[in-house]
Backbone as CSV, one residue per row, in Angstrom:
resi,resn,N_x,N_y,N_z,CA_x,CA_y,CA_z,C_x,C_y,C_z
1,MET,-49.170,-21.904,34.259,-48.291,-22.293,33.063,-47.345,-21.047,32.848
2,ALA,-46.045,-21.482,32.792,-44.965,-20.510,32.504,-44.984,-20.248,31.001
3,ARG,-44.728,-18.867,30.570,-44.661,-18.556,29.275,-43.192,-18.641,28.780
4,GLU,-43.071,-19.223,27.657,-41.657,-19.340,27.045,-41.423,-18.218,26.014
5,TYR,-40.125,-17.635,25.955,-39.786,-16.716,25.064,-38.800,-17.172,23.972
6,PRO,-38.953,-16.840,22.707,-38.029,-17.202,21.804,-36.538,-16.940,22.126
7,PRO,-35.559,-17.807,21.902,-34.179,-17.565,22.345,-33.548,-16.260,21.582
8,LEU,-33.986,-15.978,20.405,-33.477,-14.809,19.684,-33.994,-13.594,20.440
9,LEU,-35.160,-13.424,20.903,-35.520,-12.190,21.631,-34.734,-12.176,22.946
10,ILE,-34.462,-13.231,23.541,-33.734,-13.273,24.780,-32.191,-12.643,24.583
11,ALA,-31.649,-13.123,23.386,-30.382,-12.723,23.003,-30.313,-11.372,22.773
12,VAL,-31.251,-10.807,22.119,-31.401,-9.349,21.645,-31.460,-8.474,22.980
13,ILE,-32.265,-8.907,23.925,-32.419,-8.194,25.195,-31.168,-8.171,26.020
14,ILE,-30.497,-9.217,25.973,-29.214,-9.255,26.777,-28.162,-8.362,25.993
15,CYS,-28.085,-8.375,24.810,-27.187,-7.499,24.082,-27.530,-6.031,24.288
16,VAL,-28.784,-5.739,24.467,-29.093,-4.358,24.584,-28.827,-3.913,26.040
17,LEU,-29.085,-4.806,26.939,-28.751,-4.479,28.366,-27.178,-4.402,28.576
18,MET,-26.472,-5.178,27.962,-24.978,-5.189,28.167,-24.430,-3.816,27.525
19,THR,-24.957,-3.441,26.370,-24.547,-2.154,25.813,-24.881,-0.993,26.611
20,VAL,-26.029,-0.899,27.310,-26.550,0.175,28.193,-25.551,0.170,29.437
21,PHE,-25.233,-1.100,29.925,-24.392,-1.119,31.171,-22.971,-0.722,30.730
22,ALA,-22.485,-1.034,29.620,-21.113,-0.654,29.229,-21.109,0.935,29.009
23,ALA,-22.144,1.419,28.325,-22.174,2.843,28.139,-22.366,3.656,29.386
24,THR,-23.133,3.290,30.295,-23.206,3.760,31.611,-21.873,3.800,32.483
25,HIS,-21.270,2.496,32.292,-19.913,2.642,33.167,-18.850,3.442,32.519
26,ALA,-18.992,3.539,31.124,-17.889,4.443,30.563,-18.149,5.837,30.896
27,LEU,-19.429,6.292,30.894,-19.726,7.590,31.351,-19.402,7.897,32.881
28,LEU,-19.731,7.074,33.732,-19.439,7.170,35.034,-17.944,7.140,35.445
29,ALA,-17.335,6.258,34.772,-15.842,6.204,34.915,-15.088,7.431,34.530
30,ASN,-15.714,8.202,33.720,-14.961,9.487,33.323,-15.263,10.624,34.264
31,GLU,-16.271,10.434,35.106,-16.665,11.528,35.991,-15.418,11.971,36.787
32,GLY,-14.436,11.231,37.313,-13.378,11.557,38.202,-12.288,12.260,37.406
33,THR,-12.209,12.196,36.074,-11.106,12.728,35.396,-11.252,14.323,35.232
34,PRO,-10.230,15.044,35.256,-10.432,16.500,35.052,-10.776,16.817,33.575
35,PRO,-11.326,17.728,33.376,-11.659,18.270,31.866,-10.400,18.477,31.212
36,PRO,-10.279,18.443,29.850,-8.996,18.823,29.179,-8.821,20.326,29.271
37,GLY,-7.583,20.631,29.474,-7.292,22.112,29.621,-6.974,22.738,28.196
38,PRO,-6.549,24.053,28.185,-6.404,24.612,26.913,-5.050,24.140,26.325
39,PRO,-4.729,24.213,25.245,-3.472,23.804,24.626,-2.427,24.649,25.024
40,ALA,-1.205,23.995,25.259,-0.061,24.772,25.699,0.306,25.772,24.543
41,PRO,0.753,26.971,24.933,1.150,27.971,23.932,2.446,27.549,23.272
42,PRO,2.676,27.828,22.010,3.996,27.603,21.390,5.095,28.234,22.018
43,PRO,6.310,27.756,21.997,7.434,28.407,22.649,7.667,29.588,21.741
44,THR,8.033,30.711,22.611,8.369,31.977,21.983,9.816,32.282,22.050
45,THR,10.166,33.055,21.016,11.507,33.509,20.879,11.328,34.970,20.469
46,PRO,12.459,35.833,20.823,12.460,37.114,20.345,12.488,37.173,18.934
47,ALA,11.595,38.236,18.409,11.508,38.469,16.884,12.813,39.043,16.485
48,GLY,13.082,38.547,15.404,14.444,39.062,14.708,15.578,37.992,14.900
49,THR,15.309,36.960,15.732,16.418,35.960,16.016,16.644,35.241,14.588
50,PRO,17.868,35.241,14.104,18.108,34.498,12.750,17.488,33.147,12.773
51,GLY,16.769,32.923,11.592,16.160,31.598,11.489,14.715,31.547,12.073
52,THR,14.316,32.615,12.838,12.996,32.473,13.428,11.934,33.280,12.645
53,PRO,11.015,32.588,12.157,9.973,33.272,11.472,9.155,34.248,12.323
54,VAL,8.729,35.451,11.603,8.029,36.454,12.320,6.522,36.357,11.955
55,ALA,5.594,36.384,12.939,4.297,36.180,12.569,3.853,37.542,11.975
56,THR,3.197,37.460,10.898,2.581,38.596,10.161,1.171,38.632,10.109
57,GLY,0.511,37.459,10.326,-0.986,37.198,10.106,-1.262,36.859,8.760
58,ALA,-0.291,36.879,7.815,-0.630,36.341,6.460,-0.255,34.851,6.560
59,PRO,-1.007,34.119,5.760,-0.791,32.614,5.624,0.430,32.288,4.950
60,VAL,1.235,31.321,5.375,2.459,31.025,4.850,2.327,29.818,3.952
61,GLN,2.711,29.873,2.708,2.670,28.775,1.899,4.052,28.047,1.667
62,VAL,4.063,26.828,2.088,5.269,26.071,1.990,5.308,25.235,0.753
63,ALA,6.461,25.481,-0.149,6.475,24.642,-1.259,6.940,23.327,-1.059
64,SER,6.215,22.366,-1.591,6.624,21.076,-1.098,7.648,20.608,-2.266
65,ARG,8.756,20.254,-1.849,9.748,19.647,-2.773,9.450,18.332,-3.211
66,THR,9.283,18.011,-4.561,8.989,16.584,-4.875,9.650,16.470,-6.236
67,PHE,9.218,15.392,-6.857,9.727,15.062,-8.201,8.704,14.158,-8.996
68,SER,8.983,14.099,-10.251,8.163,13.103,-11.002,9.127,12.409,-11.889
69,ILE,8.631,11.269,-12.525,9.576,10.541,-13.354,8.761,10.298,-14.589
70,SER,9.446,9.920,-15.815,9.001,9.430,-16.979,9.927,8.412,-17.408
71,VAL,9.328,7.432,-18.055,10.238,6.278,-18.636,9.713,6.350,-20.172
72,THR,10.855,6.243,-21.050,10.550,6.100,-22.486,11.240,5.026,-23.041
73,PRO,10.787,4.103,-23.814,9.376,4.047,-24.170,8.582,3.583,-22.972
74,SER,7.169,3.870,-22.975,6.448,3.329,-21.819,6.023,1.810,-22.404
75,SER,6.113,1.484,-23.547,5.807,0.061,-23.954,6.636,-0.150,-25.255
76,ALA,7.022,-1.402,-25.545,7.802,-1.672,-26.614,7.540,-3.355,-27.034
77,THR,7.740,-3.571,-28.296,7.635,-4.862,-28.616,8.930,-5.358,-29.203
78,ALA,9.399,-6.685,-28.837,10.618,-7.269,-29.278,10.371,-8.863,-29.533
79,GLN,11.410,-9.218,-30.113,11.572,-10.727,-30.314,12.529,-11.292,-29.244
80,PRO,12.498,-12.529,-28.881,13.379,-13.080,-27.949,14.869,-12.818,-28.465
81,GLY,15.651,-12.357,-27.508,17.050,-11.990,-27.794,17.337,-10.581,-28.190
82,ASP,16.194,-9.783,-28.607,16.394,-8.392,-28.881,16.762,-7.591,-27.736
83,THR,17.443,-6.594,-27.827,17.846,-5.596,-26.700,16.857,-4.406,-26.865
84,VAL,16.269,-4.010,-25.735,15.351,-2.753,-25.720,15.945,-1.983,-24.653
85,ARG,16.199,-0.592,-24.893,16.692,0.276,-24.111,15.641,1.270,-23.530
86,PHE,15.370,1.274,-22.308,14.533,2.183,-21.553,15.283,3.359,-20.942
87,THR,14.692,4.542,-21.020,15.399,5.632,-20.352,14.363,6.241,-19.359
88,LEU,14.823,6.435,-17.949,14.164,7.100,-16.868,14.669,8.501,-16.938
89,THR,13.805,9.465,-16.783,14.085,10.805,-16.546,13.480,11.259,-15.333
90,VAL,14.112,11.951,-14.373,13.735,12.565,-13.348,13.404,14.031,-13.456
91,HIS,12.277,14.460,-13.021,11.908,15.753,-13.187,11.648,16.456,-11.817
92,PRO,12.741,17.096,-11.189,12.662,17.807,-9.941,11.731,18.978,-9.862
93,GLU,11.090,19.209,-8.804,10.081,20.235,-8.691,10.551,21.167,-7.424
94,ASP,10.376,22.412,-7.594,10.541,23.266,-6.227,11.863,23.203,-5.647
95,GLY,12.906,22.854,-6.309,14.158,22.777,-5.755,14.525,21.531,-5.063
96,PHE,13.846,20.501,-5.443,14.180,18.959,-4.951,15.423,18.691,-5.368
97,ALA,16.239,18.260,-4.345,17.637,17.687,-4.645,18.140,16.533,-3.913
98,ALA,17.263,15.718,-3.317,17.657,14.437,-2.577,18.069,13.405,-3.606
99,PRO,19.001,12.564,-3.246,19.161,11.449,-4.047,18.080,10.590,-4.270
100,ILE,18.024,9.900,-5.340,16.690,8.938,-5.765,17.328,7.668,-6.030
101,GLU,16.660,6.679,-5.361,16.955,5.213,-5.502,15.967,4.603,-6.541
102,VAL,16.428,4.026,-7.564,15.572,3.512,-8.520,15.519,1.819,-8.649
103,LYS,14.434,1.255,-8.671,14.384,-0.170,-8.669,13.258,-0.494,-9.831
104,VAL,13.369,-1.728,-10.251,12.519,-2.238,-11.437,11.953,-3.628,-10.982
105,THR,10.681,-3.829,-10.967,10.039,-5.103,-10.692,9.378,-5.503,-11.907
106,ALA,9.463,-6.749,-12.461,8.800,-7.188,-13.678,8.220,-8.644,-13.460
107,THR,7.065,-8.695,-13.906,6.365,-10.039,-13.963,5.826,-10.344,-15.303
108,ALA,5.701,-11.641,-15.583,5.088,-12.077,-16.964,4.464,-13.484,-16.737
109,LEU,3.735,-13.950,-17.644,3.094,-15.143,-17.692,2.409,-15.696,-16.421
110,GLY,1.499,-14.613,-15.907,0.827,-14.935,-14.644,1.701,-14.996,-13.441
111,GLY,2.719,-14.393,-13.345,3.580,-14.509,-12.185,4.729,-15.557,-12.238
112,VAL,4.635,-16.378,-13.429,5.636,-17.370,-13.480,7.085,-16.908,-13.541
113,TYR,7.077,-15.757,-14.406,8.344,-15.076,-14.454,8.370,-13.749,-13.623
114,ARG,9.277,-13.729,-12.777,9.655,-12.405,-11.807,10.962,-12.125,-11.993
115,ASP,11.153,-10.871,-11.971,12.659,-10.336,-12.044,12.634,-8.871,-11.252
116,ASN,13.618,-8.740,-10.581,13.787,-7.484,-9.692,15.224,-7.048,-9.936
117,HIS,15.282,-5.677,-10.119,16.559,-5.064,-10.399,16.736,-3.781,-9.462
118,ASP,17.873,-3.746,-8.950,18.154,-2.271,-8.323,19.107,-1.703,-9.212
119,LEU,18.563,-0.496,-9.753,19.291,0.300,-10.727,20.228,1.231,-10.142
120,GLY,20.251,1.373,-8.756,21.159,2.248,-8.140,20.550,3.493,-7.599
121,THR,21.408,4.563,-7.400,20.950,5.782,-6.815,21.480,6.901,-7.716
122,ILE,20.649,7.826,-7.993,21.122,8.998,-8.823,20.985,10.250,-8.132
123,SER,21.815,11.181,-8.322,21.759,12.429,-7.651,21.764,13.731,-8.555
124,VAL,21.540,14.795,-7.963,21.552,16.104,-8.804,22.806,16.087,-9.598
125,PRO,22.719,16.399,-10.794,21.761,17.023,-11.610,20.802,16.003,-12.304
126,TYR,20.629,14.837,-11.818,19.690,13.806,-12.164,19.966,13.404,-13.839
127,PRO,20.916,12.844,-14.109,21.168,12.444,-15.561,20.213,11.451,-15.875
128,PRO,19.814,11.361,-17.113,18.782,10.368,-17.621,19.495,8.861,-17.227
129,LEU,18.785,8.027,-16.897,19.187,6.689,-16.519,18.707,5.707,-17.518
130,THR,19.719,4.923,-18.140,19.169,4.071,-19.199,19.424,2.678,-18.652
131,TYR,18.613,1.796,-19.121,18.414,0.369,-18.699,18.127,-0.436,-20.030
132,GLU,19.037,-1.321,-20.217,18.857,-2.233,-21.512,18.335,-3.617,-20.933
133,VAL,17.376,-3.963,-21.691,16.773,-5.372,-21.421,16.932,-6.247,-22.605
134,VAL,17.406,-7.445,-22.344,17.338,-8.448,-23.421,16.056,-9.310,-23.316
135,ALA,15.319,-9.253,-24.251,13.996,-9.951,-24.238,14.361,-11.383,-24.053
136,PRO,13.781,-12.020,-22.989,13.994,-13.511,-22.810,13.327,-14.382,-23.801
137,ASP,13.735,-15.666,-23.717,13.119,-16.504,-24.798,11.851,-16.966,-24.184
138,LEU,10.993,-17.263,-25.035,9.671,-17.775,-24.585,9.599,-19.329,-24.244
139,PRO,8.780,-19.690,-23.456,8.567,-21.206,-23.076,8.025,-21.867,-24.431
140,PRO,8.201,-23.097,-24.605,7.627,-23.912,-25.673,6.134,-23.552,-25.745
141,LEU,5.473,-23.668,-26.913,4.062,-23.492,-27.109,3.571,-21.995,-26.767
142,VAL,4.394,-21.056,-26.336,3.944,-19.901,-26.130,4.443,-18.828,-27.286
143,SER,3.698,-18.124,-27.985,4.081,-17.350,-29.062,4.239,-15.865,-28.718
144,THR,3.578,-15.414,-27.510,3.650,-13.954,-27.250,3.354,-13.961,-25.734
145,ALA,4.241,-12.983,-25.062,4.131,-12.891,-23.665,4.340,-11.417,-23.402
146,THR,3.574,-10.915,-22.488,3.733,-9.513,-22.037,4.333,-9.389,-20.580
147,VAL,5.487,-8.534,-20.543,6.217,-8.348,-19.323,5.747,-7.019,-18.736
148,ASP,5.039,-7.113,-17.635,4.615,-5.786,-17.065,5.689,-5.503,-15.863
149,ALA,6.237,-4.227,-16.106,7.261,-3.911,-15.156,6.768,-2.537,-14.463
150,VAL,7.197,-2.293,-13.271,7.050,-1.118,-12.407,8.348,-0.613,-12.052
151,VAL,8.557,0.675,-12.449,9.772,1.401,-12.074,9.389,2.287,-10.851
152,THR,10.197,2.008,-9.775,9.915,2.743,-8.488,11.082,3.687,-8.238
153,ALA,10.806,5.013,-7.994,11.862,5.867,-7.660,11.558,6.407,-6.220
154,THR,12.596,6.350,-5.424,12.314,6.773,-4.012,13.361,7.835,-3.540
155,GLY,13.039,8.906,-3.062,13.896,9.905,-2.480,13.275,10.989,-1.884
156,GLY,13.940,11.536,-0.770,13.396,12.579,-0.093,12.087,12.360,0.547
157,GLY,11.700,11.158,0.926,10.450,10.744,1.417,9.236,10.715,0.406
158,THR,9.595,10.778,-0.837,8.742,10.703,-1.972,8.884,9.405,-2.681
159,VAL,7.900,8.665,-3.128,7.976,7.587,-3.843,7.108,7.834,-5.168
160,ARG,7.601,7.514,-6.245,6.956,7.671,-7.556,7.154,6.413,-8.336
161,THR,6.070,6.041,-9.087,6.113,4.845,-9.824,5.698,5.074,-11.278
162,GLU,6.153,4.238,-12.098,5.730,4.460,-13.666,5.739,2.955,-14.154
163,ARG,4.687,2.640,-14.819,4.469,1.263,-15.432,4.941,1.229,-16.982
164,VAL,5.751,0.154,-17.059,6.276,-0.131,-18.468,5.878,-1.492,-18.930
165,GLN,5.659,-1.678,-20.275,5.365,-2.845,-20.711,6.250,-3.259,-21.868
166,LEU,6.712,-4.582,-21.961,7.433,-5.093,-23.156,6.645,-6.384,-23.582
167,VAL,6.233,-6.362,-24.727,5.620,-7.419,-25.454,6.696,-8.217,-26.212
168,ILE,6.817,-9.497,-25.915,7.601,-10.558,-26.620,7.018,-11.331,-27.506
169,ARG,7.362,-11.251,-28.865,6.683,-12.198,-29.789,7.715,-12.936,-30.538
170,ARG,7.306,-14.111,-30.919,8.323,-15.032,-31.804,8.353,-14.564,-33.086
C-alpha cells in the first residue's frame, strides 16, 4: 500500500528545494566573474592650483546653506467676510541666498473646500511676504469651520513647510 503525504508538507518541501537550487545557481553563476578591484584613485591636480583644496588631514566641515520660515499668526479666528493678514518671514542660514518660491494649500470641511495659491518668488534680502485672506461664507447649517493651510517655501533644493489655521465662526 502506498503512503500518502499531506499536500502542505509537499508544498513546503518543494519550496525548500527551489530555494536551495536558486541559491546554488546564484553562487555558481558568480564563479566566472572577476572579484571587484580596488576603487579608482581620485583625480589629482597640483597643489596650489586656484580653487583646488589642499589635503591637510583635518576634517573639513561644510556649512549647509539653508533657511527656515515662520508665519504669523499661526492661527486666527474670523467671521465670514473678515480680512485676516498673514505674514511669512524667511530666515536664511549660513549665507543662503537662493530665490524662494512660496505656495499655500488650504482645505476645510473634510476636503469639500480646497484652495491653492502661488504667492510668487522672493529673493534676497527676503522681505516679509504678506497675504490677506477674506474669510469665506459658511454653508447653511454650519456655524464653525476650520481652514487648515500649509505654506510651502522652496528654494536652493530645500523645502520648508509651516501649518496655519483659520477658524471661521458665524
